[in-house]
N, C-alpha and C positions, 0 to 999 in steps of 0.2 A: 527463569521466569515461569511461574505456574499460574495458569488461568483457572479460576474457580469454576465450579459447575453451574453457575447461574447462566441464564440465557443472554445477559448483556453485561459487558465490561466497558466502561467509559474511561478513556485517558485524555485528560485536558492538558494542553500545552500552552495555555494562555499566559502563564507566569514564568516561562522559561526563556532563555536567550535563543537567538537564531540558530546557533550551532546545535543545541539540543533539539530544537524543532526539526532539524534535518536528520539528526542521528537517531532519535528515539523511535519515530515511525518506522524507519528502516529495520531497527533491531526487533521491534515488536512483530513486524511482518515476517522477517526472516525466521525468528525463533518459533513463532506460532505456526508458520507454514511447515517448517521442518518437523515439528511435533505432530501436527495433524497428518502430514504425509506419511510419517513413519508408523503412526498408529491408526492408519486409515480404516474406517468402518463405513460401509455403504449407508448405514442408518443415520450417520451424523454429518452435518455440514458445518462449515465455518465461513462467516461472511465478515470480512474486514472492511469497515467503511472509513474512508479517508476524506474528511471535509477540508476545504481549502487546499485541495490537491495540487493546485498550481504552485503552491509554496513548497511542496515536497517532491513533486515529480517533474519539475522543470529542467529542461536541458540547458537553460541559460543561466544557471546559478553561478554567481561569482564568489560565494561564501566559502567554497571549498576547492581543493585541488581537482584537476581533471580525473586523476586516478580514483579519487574517492567518489566523485560524482558518477563516474562510470560504474563503480561497484554498487552504489545506491540505486541507480537506475537498472542495473542488471538484476538486482533482487526483485524489484517490482515487475520487471519484464518477464522473468521466469514465472512469477506467480500468475500473471495474466495469461501466459501461454500454456502453462502446465497445470495450474491449480484446479481447474474445473474437473479434470478426471479424478482428482482426489477429494472432490467435494469442498474445495477451498475457493471462495469467491471474493473478488475485490470490487467494491463499489466505490467510485470516486465522485466527489461533488466539487465543482469548480466554477468560479465566475470568469475564468480565463482559460478555457481548454486549449487555446492555440499555443500556449507555452508548455504544455505537457508533452512528454516524449512521444514522438510519432509512432513508435512501436507499441506503446501502451494504448494510445488512441486507436490504432488499427485493430486491436484485439477486443475492443469494446463491442458488445453485441446489442445492447439496448441503450437508447438515449431518451432522456426526459428533458425537454427544453421548455423553459418558462421565461416569459418576459414580464 
């Protein structure tokens, strides 16, 4: 996967099935993180924004096997734990933060709460 040099790339998953909605964000995160980490430049940052994060980062998913769920969460947990030192940031938006992995929530530094 090659990301172009524009400032913003948008990937919409509104027309794909539930399996792809779980798989594609993990692949995008893993590949873009690995590329950014391996080509780390202090002058460039990468910010991955995941909207409706409770659908992707939930520990309670029944759509996939436990092993696959563990791998998916491990990818995002590594990014939130290690990504900042490589200029790779994860922004998540969710209406249900209570279902998001506790490890991911524990690494969040800033909250914006709106009612």
